N, C-alpha and C positions, 0 to 999 in steps of 0.2 A: 781780645773779646770786648765788645762794647758793654758799658755798665747797663744794669737792668733798666734804669730809668730812661736811657736812650732808646733801648729796644722797645719799651712800652710806648714812648712818644712816637716812634716810627710806625708802630702798629696802628695807633689812633689816627695818624695822618693818612695811612692807606685806606682805612675804613671810611674816613670823611671824604676822601677823593672818590671812592666808589659810590657812596650815597649821593654826592653832588652830581656825578655822571648820570645816575639813574633818574634823578629829578629833572635834569636838563633834557634827557632823551624822551621823557613822557609828558612834559608839559605841552600845552598848545603852542604851535610855532607861529610867531609873529615876525614880520619882516618889514619894518618901516624903512623907507628909502626915499631920498631926495636927490635929484640930479642938480649938478652945478648950473646956475642960471635960472632955475625954476623959482618963481616967486614963493617966498616962505609963507606968505599968508594964504596960499592956495590950499584948499582942503585936499588931503590925499584921496586917491581912489581906493576904495575899500573892497578887497577881493577875498572871497572864501572859496576854497577848493575842498570838495568832499570826494573821497575815493578809497581804493583798496591798496594793495602792495604796488600797483603800477604808479601810484602817486606817492605812497609812503617811502618807497625805495627799500633797499636792503643790502645784503652782502654782495649780490651780483652787480649792483649799481643803483644810483639815484638816492643814496642815503643823505639826509640832511640837505645842505646847500646844493648838492649835485642833482636834486630832483628837478623834474621838468617844470614844476610850479615855481620854484625859486629862480630857475633860469629865465622863465618868462618875466617874472617880476624885475629881475636885474636888467633885462632888455628894455622893458618899459621905462625903467629909471634912466637908462642910457638915452632914451628918446625924449627925456625931459618931463616925464611923469613923476609925481609923488605917489608912492604906492604903499599901502598897508596890506600885507598878505597874511592870511591865516590858513593853515592846512589842517584839516580834520580827516585823517586817513588811518585805516587799520587793515593790515594784511589779513586776507581770508574773509573779509566782510563783503557784503553786497546789499542790495535792497531788501532781500529776505534772509540771506545767509548771515549768521552772526560771527562765524570764525572763532579763532582762539581767544580773542579779546571780548567776546560776547557782546558785540555791538553791530548795528546795521547802519546803512547810510542815513536813514531817518533819525536814528539816535545821535549819530555824529553831528547832523545838522542842528538838532535840538540843543546841543551843548553850546552853540554859538548864537546867542540871542540878539547880539547887537546888529544894527542895520548895515546892510552892504550895498554896494553899487553893482556888483557882479558876483553871482554864485555859479560855480562850475561843479558839475557832477561827472565823474569819470568811472565807467564800469557798469556791471561787474561780471567778469568771467566766472566768478564764484557762485553765482546764482544758478541752481539746478532745479528750482521749484517749477511748478506748472506756470505757464505764461500768464493766466489771469491773476495768480497770486503775485507774481513779479510786478505786473502792471499796477495792481492795487497798492502795493508797497511803494512803488515809485511815485504814484500820484500823491500818496500821503506825505512822502518826503518833500516833494515839490510844494505841497500845500503848507508845510511847516516853514519853508523858506519864504513863501509869499506872505505869510502872516507876520513874520519878523521883518521882512524887507519888501514891502509892497511895490516899491519903485525900482527894485533891482532887476537887472537883466539876468536871464537864466540860460546858461549854456549846458547842454546835456550831451555827453560823449558816450556812445554805446560801448559794449564790451569789445576788446580787441582779441585777436587770435594770432598765433605765431606762424601760420602758413596760410595757404590759399584754400584749405579744406577744413573749415571749422565744423565741429559736430552739430547735429541738429538742435541740441538743447541751447547751444550758443546762438544760433540763428533765431530760435524762438524767444530767447532772452532779449536779443536785440530788437525784435519786433515789438515785444511788450514794453520795453523802455522807450522806444520811439513813439508808440501810441500814447504813453503817459506824457511824454515831452510835448507832443503836438497838442494834447488836451490842455496843457498848462501854458501854452503860448510860448514855449521855449524854443531856442535854436537847437537843432539836433545835428550832431556830427556822427557819421557812421564809419568807424575804422574798418569794418568788414568790407563794405562796398568800395571803400577807397584803397583797400589792399595795403594797409600800413606796413605790415611785416611780411609781405609776400616777396618772392624773388630775391633780388639783391639785398633788400631791407631785412632779410632774415639774419644778417650778420649782427644786427643790433640786439638780438636775444642772447642771453647768457648761456653758459654750459648746461644749466638745468633745464633748458628748453621751455622756460616759462616766463622769466622776468627780463626786462631790458637791462642792458649794461649802462655805464655812465654815458657812453656814446649814444646808446638808445634813448636815454633821457634828453640828451641834446637834440636828437632827432625828433622826439615828441614835442619838445619846446618849439622847434621850428614849424612843426605841423599845426600846433594849436595857437601860436601867437597871432596869425591873421584873424582867426575867428574871435579871439579875445579882444583884439584891438577894435574890431567892428562894433562890439557891444559896450565899450566903455563910453562914459559920458564925454562930450566934447570938452576940450580944455578951454578955460576962460581966456 
């Protein structure tokens, strides 16, 4: 049997490890990256992504570095870009819906006050409020970004669905977010109209029939990369 002092030291080590894990998992995620051959004096492209569990990832896929946002950042780095990425995402949240973490897209955007070159909003299928309420909340979230980063490009991705038959509230949510995006001068991408997860692409949704798998996040990265590349400032 181990001496008592050894058992006590081991217990302290386990507690410290758990505390460290929780701190790492809940802090804002930054991803500075520089490709070989990129001039080190070049200012990195600063990207902020705001979203729900389709961006945050989870047990079915997309956790941490496997999320579509990080995969896009790595691809940009491979193309010779210096990239700084921050992801502000909370499962269950939306423009109106607060979710279990009691936050909205607008509040998530408010937490990141530094100036950006590109801000991406993705979602949210969690919003079930009336369309005028969703539109007003989306307009307020976009205004927050414009105030902090007046020169930033704004990419708004509407709510996705897992098959070709989204419910009426999802379509109404999509229309409200699109109207707010157009009013803000943002580029809007419509996963419903483009059928992102219909037909053969349904394989990218996990067993819970809600969230993308790791392969689904790679698929999302491939879908979103061209729109993101178009909105980035030209390289010097």
